[in-house]
N, C-alpha and C positions, 0 to 999 in steps of 0.2 A: 365473702361479704355477708354480713348479717342480714336477716329479713328486714330489720328496722332500717338499715342503710339502703337496702333496695327500695323500700317504700319511699324513703326520703328523696331519693334521686328521681323518682317518677311523680313526685307530688306536684300538684297545681294549686292555684288559690282556692279557697273554700267555696266561693260562689260557683266556680267552674266545676269543682268536685261534686257539688249538689246536682248540677244540671246533667252530669255524666251518669248519675246513679242508675237511672232507668235504662239508658243506652247500654250500660254494662251488664244488665240483668238477663239479656237474652241467652238462651241455652241451646246447645246441640242435643237434641233428644232422640231416643231410639225411634220414636214415632216419625219424626221428620226424616230420618235416614231411610226408613222403610218406604215412606211416601215418595221420597225423591227417586228411589230405585224403580218405581212404577213407570217412569218416563224413559227408561233405557230402551233404545231401539226405535224410537219414534222421531222421525225427521219433521221439522216444521219450518215454514218460511220465516225469515227474519224481516219483520215489518217495520223496524225502526229505521229512521232516516239519519245517517251519519252527517257530520259537518259537511263532508263532501260526498255527493252521490255519483259524481263523474270525475274521471281522472283527467281533469283539465291540466294544461301546462302549469298553471299557477298552483294547483293542488299538488302536483308531483314535485314541484320545486319547494313548496312550503314544508312538505313532509321531510324531504331530504335535509333542508336547513334545520328543521326542528330536532333532528337526531345528530346534527353536526356533520352532515355529509355534503361535500361540494362537488361531487362527480358531475361534469357537464352532461353526461348521458341522462341524468335524472333532473338536472336543473335548467338546462337550456333547450329551447324549442328547436333550434336548427342543428345542433351538434349531432344528434342521432341520425340525421338524414344521410350521412356518409358512413354509417356503421352497418353491420349485417342486419340490424333491426329496421333501418329506414325510417326511424321515428324516435322522438323522445320516449323513453320508457320510465317505469317507476321502480323505486326501491322495493324489493320483493316483499318486505314486511308490511308495506302499505296496502297490499291486496286485501287483507282482512279488516281494513279500517276505512274503506270506501264502501258505502252501502246505499243503494236505492231500495226503497220499500218493496219487498217481494210479496206478491199475492199468492194465496194457496189455501189448501184445506187445513184447518186447525187439527191438533191431535185429538183423538177421541174424547168426547165430553167427560166420560168417567175418569180418564187419566188427567184431564185438565182440572177437574174438581178435586181430585185426590192430591194433586201437587200444588194447588194454589197456596201462595204465601209460604211455601216451604223454605226453611232456613232464614226466615225473616229476622233481621236485626243482628245476625252474626257477622263477623269480620271475614272478608274475602280478599286474598291476594294471589297474584299469579306467581307460581313457583317454577314455571317452565313451559315448554311447548315444543311441538314438532310441526314443521312446514314441509309439504311436498308441493313443488311448483311444476307446472306443465307447459306454461308459455308466459311470456312477459306481460306485464300490465302496460298497455300502450296508451299514449295520450289520446283522450277521447273515449276510452272505454267506460262503460257504465256497468257497475258491478252489483250483482244480486247474490244473496247468500241464503242458504238454508242450513239449519243446524240440528244436531241431535246429541243427546247425552249418551256417552259410550260406557262410562263406569262410575261407580260410587264406592269408595273404599274407606273404611274407618281405620284410623291408626292412632297410636299414642304419639304425642308431640312434646318435645322438650321445651317448646315455646309456650304451649297452652294446655298441656295434658291431653285433652280430647280434641281430635281434629278429624276432618273428612277431606279426602283427596277426590276431587271431581274432575273428570276429563270430558270435555265437550269437543265435538267435531263440527267445524264450520266448513262448508263447501262453497267456494266462491266461483261464480260463473259470470261471463261477460254478456253483452247485449246480443250475441249470436248463440248463446247457450253453451259456449265452450267452457270447459273447466279450466280456470286459470290457476287455482291452487286450493289445497286442503290444509286447514289449520287446526291442529289439535291443541287445545288449551288446557293446561293442568293448573287447577286452582286449589288452594288450601283454604278451608273454612274453619275458623276457630272461634271460641267464645272470647269476646272482648275482655270481660272481667277477669277470667282465668289467666289469660296471657299477661295481664298487668300484675296480678298477685304473684305470679311466679318470678317476674322480673329478670328473665334470662339475660337480657341485654342492658340491664340497668347500669352496669359498671363501665360501659363504653363512654369515653369522653369525646367531645367535639374535636374535630381535626383543627390543627393550627399549622401555619406554614411560615418558614423563613424565606429570605431572598434566595438562599441556596437551594431550598426545596423547589422553588419556582424555576430556578435555572435548570434543574434536572427535568422538570415537567416540560418546560418550553423547548428544551433540546430534543425531546422525543417528538413533540409537535412539529418542530422544524424539519426533522428527518423523515417524516411520513411522506410517502409518495404513492400516487395512483399508477397502476400499470397502463390504464387508458387504452389508446389506440395501438400500442405496441403489443402484438399477440404474445401470450404465454403459451408456448407449444407443449403439448403433452410429452413429447420426446425429451424435452429439456428439464422436466421435473423429476426429482428423485425422492424416494422415501427418506425421510429425515430432514428434508429442506425446511428451514424455518421461515415463517412469514415476518415481514417487517413489524417490529413492535409498535404498538399504538397506545395512546393514553386518552382517557376521557375524564374531564373534570378539572379542578374540584367542582363537585355538584353544587349548584346554586338554585334558589327559587326561580331565578331568571330562566334557567335551563328547563325547569318544569313548565314554566309559562310558554317557552318556545315550543315544547313538545305538544302542548295543547293547541297552540296557534297552528301547528302543522296538521292538526286534525284528530289527535288522539283524545279519548276519554269522554266523549259526549253521549255515548250509549253504553249500557241500557238505562242508566239512571238519569242522566241528563244534567249538564251544567247550564243553568238558566238564570236569567236576571229579572229583578223587579216583579211585575205581575206574573210572568211565566214561572219565576222561582216560587212565588206563592202557590200557584196552581200545582206545581210539581211537589211542593211540600204537603199539600193536601192529598195528593195521589199516593205518595210513598212516605208517610210520616216517619217511620223508623230510620230513614236515611238522613234525617235532619236532627240536629241537636244544637242547643244554644252554646255560644262561646262565653268568655268571661264577662262580656258586656250585655249578656242577655239576648244576643242576636242569633236568630236561627241561621244555621249554615250546614252545608253538606258534610256527611261523614268522610267523603272523599278528600277533604281538606287536610287529612293527615299527611298528604304528600307535600304540603307547604306550611302547615300549622303544627309546630312542635308541641304545643300545649295539648292538642288533641291526640297527637302521636303518643304522648306519655300515658294518656288514659287507657291505651290498649297495650302498654308494656314496652314501648320503645322510647329511648331517651330523647329522640329528636325526629323530625320529619325525614322521609326517605323517598326514593324514586319509585317509578313503576317498573315491574319486572320486564314488561314489554320494551321499555327503553333499552335495557341491556341486550335484549334479543336483537334490536336494531343495530346496536354497536357491534355485535358479533358478525352480523351480515355485512356491515360496513368494512370490517377487517378483511373478510373473504373477497368482497367486491373489489377493494383496492388492489389486492394481490392478483386476482384472476384476469382482469382486463375486460375490454368491451366485447370481445368475441366469445367470451365464456358464458355459460349459463349455470347458475346455482340451482341444482335440482332439489336438494332438500337440506334442511338444517334442524338440528335438535339441540335444545339447551336446557340446563338445569340451574335455577336461581337458588343458591344455597344460603346466602347471608344477605342482610339488608345493606343497601347503599345509602348512607345517611347524607343529609345536607353537609357539605364540606368535604366529603370523601372523594378521593381520586382513585380511578380504576386503571390498572396497567394490564394491557392485553398482549398475550403471546399466542403463537400458533405454530404448528408444524404439520408436514405431510406424513400421513401414517400408512397410506396404501395407494396403489394405482392399478387400474385394470381396464379392459375393454369389454363392454357389455352391449350386445345388439348394435355394434358399430359406433357406440358412444365412448369417448375417451374419458374415463372417470378418475377423479383424484379425491381421496378422502383426507379431511383436515380435522385436526383436534385443536381446540382453543381453550385458553384459561384466562380468567380475569381475577387479579389480585389487587387488594386495596393498599393504601399507604401503611396499614397495620400489618402487612404481610399475611393477610387472611384471604383465602380464596372465596370470592363471593359468587362466582358463576363459572360454568364451563359449558362447552358446546362442541358439536360435531357437524360437519358439513360435507356434502358431496357435490363436486363441481365437474361439469363436462367442459373440456378444453379443446381448442382446435389442434389439428395434427398437421405436421409439415407435409405428410404424404397424402392423407385422406381429406384434408380441409376441415371445414367446420363440422362440429358434432351436431347430429339431429336432436330435436327436442324429445323428451320422454313421452311415451304413449300413455294416455289416460286409461286406467283399468276399465274393461268393458262394463262391469257391473256399476262402477261409479258413474261412467258417462251415461248409462241407461237411466240411472236414478236422476241425474241432472237433467236429462232430456225430458223425463216425465214431469219433474218439478217445474221446469221452464215452460213446458207446454201448458200446464195448468195455470201458471202465472199469466201467460199470454191470453188464454181463454177468458179468465176473469177480468183482465184488463180490457179486452174487447167488449165484454158485457157492460163494464162500467162506462165505457165511452158512449154506448148506445142509449144510456139512461138520460 
């Protein structure tokens, strides 16, 4: 495809083009990359308040519904009473998206000053992540998190020439100071203007469907089953076993709305309305740009506004990488059953999932082993769209019950990690007590 054709497929109206000019001008600079690296190794409390600060039964249900999950273990208050957990529990991916403001000491002042406004105005998207879970998210849990930058790596990108791969580590603890999970988030930072001028995905056409296409999709939906209360025993699992195929989509703006309604996407930038939106725009001006009608709106709208998606080099709006993480977890959870515990999951988001796209999920067992009395099964998963393009893949490890030994125990939190969590939580409680006395 010629450069002119690429440009034509990504073109928007002239008024919108003019408003995008400044937003597309921000660059990834050597100075910013070096400044960002100064923060590596420093943990700080996450002070933002998520849409949900507590894992209420409603919050657990809404998150599950927002990712297309109907497991009663996550959606019903009473179902879990008769399981090994004795309570409603949450979809594992939700752990990182319930946050109460955590108090603590800021990073050193010289580091804070050096990294202020770093990478401002560049585009950020999640390209994968790794979860380690140590206990379930129970109904009523209040989650506090602290985070730190683990690595900054510069690389060449076929999407935008220069890019930066940033890995953050979020440690999530409950109201008792227990580590619930650790979430490593891999983010790709790119220059908005460069990704558009390259036009890597400009040739992709919107998906269309016939009645026969929908018959195929609906047949997969109809065949999907949850293992549920029927235990999947370790002894009955064999290497090479295939998981029940799953489908997600076709992706719609409605599905993006449902994901937000479930609690995703409200920090760190904030989806806010009216006066609060005005205040947020004054706080982080580069996050806002005008639409074709001259209205200020968030850069985040590329997940539902195809005109803005075109401005950064995509032919239409696309999903959040985190949503596909949730779908992979859903597949494993359906297969494993109520008595299982998903210990970790790693995923890589390779291609965009555009509005109208359908994702077909497959998986198989690749290994099984016993570690410290836990009966572990490794699973490999793949996600392919209606164009037969793999858009994501992942790996998970699940502990299963045994016919002979019974339920597997939960994994032990590494000592250094628990000690760090104890220190951060103690400082939070100390500062909270001081605030109450004022």
